[in-house]
C-alpha positions as CSV (number, residue, x, y, z in Angstrom):
1,M,37.9,49.2,24.8
2,S,39.0,52.7,24.0
3,H,40.2,54.9,26.7
4,S,37.4,57.4,26.4
5,E,35.2,59.5,28.6
6,S,35.2,59.0,32.4
7,S,31.4,58.7,32.1
8,D,32.1,55.3,30.4
9,Y,33.2,54.1,33.9
10,K,30.8,53.1,36.6
11,L,30.8,52.5,40.4
12,C,28.4,49.8,41.3
13,L,27.1,49.0,44.7
14,T,25.7,45.8,46.3
15,T,25.4,44.5,49.9
16,V,25.6,41.0,51.4
17,D,25.2,39.8,55.0
18,N,28.3,37.6,55.2
19,K,32.1,38.3,54.8
20,S,32.8,35.0,53.0
21,V,30.0,35.6,50.5
22,A,31.4,39.1,49.9
23,K,34.8,37.7,49.2
24,E,33.5,34.9,47.0
25,I,31.4,37.3,44.9
26,A,34.3,39.8,44.7
27,L,36.9,37.2,43.5
28,S,34.4,35.7,41.0
29,L,33.6,39.1,39.4
30,V,37.3,40.1,39.2
31,Q,38.3,36.7,37.8
32,Q,35.5,36.9,35.1
33,K,36.7,40.5,34.3
34,L,33.3,41.9,34.9
35,V,34.9,44.4,37.3
36,A,38.4,45.8,37.7
37,C,38.3,46.0,41.4
38,V,36.0,45.4,44.4
39,N,36.3,47.1,47.7
40,V,34.6,45.2,50.6
41,C,33.6,47.5,53.4
42,S,32.7,45.8,56.6
43,N,30.9,46.7,59.8
44,L,28.0,48.5,58.2
45,T,24.6,48.7,59.8
46,S,21.7,48.9,57.3
47,F,18.1,49.9,58.2
48,Y,15.3,49.1,55.7
49,Q,11.7,48.0,55.3
50,W,11.1,44.4,54.5
51,E,7.7,42.7,54.5
52,G,6.2,45.4,56.6
53,E,8.8,45.5,59.2
54,I,11.8,47.8,59.8
55,V,14.9,45.7,59.9
56,E,18.4,46.4,61.2
57,D,21.1,44.2,59.8
58,R,24.9,44.0,59.7
59,E,26.1,44.0,56.1
60,F,29.1,44.2,53.9
61,L,29.2,46.8,51.1
62,L,30.8,45.9,47.8
63,L,32.1,48.9,45.8
64,M,32.7,47.6,42.2
65,K,34.6,49.6,39.5
66,T,33.8,48.7,35.9
67,S,32.9,50.1,32.5
68,S,29.5,50.8,31.1
69,L,30.1,47.9,28.6
70,K,30.0,45.4,31.5
71,I,26.9,46.5,33.3
72,D,24.4,44.2,31.8
73,E,26.6,41.1,32.2
74,L,27.5,42.2,35.8
75,S,23.8,42.7,36.7
76,A,23.0,39.2,35.3
77,K,25.9,37.6,37.2
78,L,24.9,39.3,40.5
79,A,21.3,38.2,40.1
80,E,22.6,34.6,39.6
81,V,25.0,34.4,42.6
82,H,23.6,36.9,45.1
83,P,22.0,35.3,48.2
84,Y,19.3,38.0,48.7
85,E,15.8,37.7,47.3
86,V,16.0,41.4,46.2
87,P,19.7,42.3,45.9
88,E,20.8,45.9,45.8
89,F,22.4,46.8,42.5
90,I,23.0,50.5,42.0
91,V,25.1,51.9,39.2
92,L,26.7,55.4,39.6
93,P,28.6,57.2,36.9
94,I,32.3,58.0,37.6
95,E,32.3,61.6,36.5
96,S,36.1,62.1,36.7
97,G,39.2,60.3,37.9
98,S,42.9,60.1,37.2
99,Q,43.5,58.9,33.6
100,E,46.0,56.3,34.8
101,Y,43.4,54.7,37.0
102,L,40.7,54.8,34.3
103,D,43.1,53.3,31.8
104,W,43.9,50.6,34.4
105,I,40.2,49.8,34.7
106,S,40.0,49.4,30.9
107,R,43.0,47.1,30.8
108,S,41.7,45.0,33.7
109,L,38.5,44.3,31.8
110,E,40.1,43.1,28.6
């Protein structure tokens, strides 16, 4: 992959309800080179509507750094391994960042 525009890099988000599942997904995605890095943020409280009810849940947020070239494969893998019926998968553009870090993302995905 060429070291090109920062917009070629993405920050993807998903949540899970269990720390061991978060770790398992994170390690799997890094090992398969679908992401360069996953940060697992704990102690989140999520509020959302599900089946007509407002739900409050403890969750773990996974912040995944990758390139636009890996998004389709990452999305398919998460759909396969994610425990939720409707998993969160949000993709945000990385508008800028240090060139060294962006180059590291590229090398990590090769």
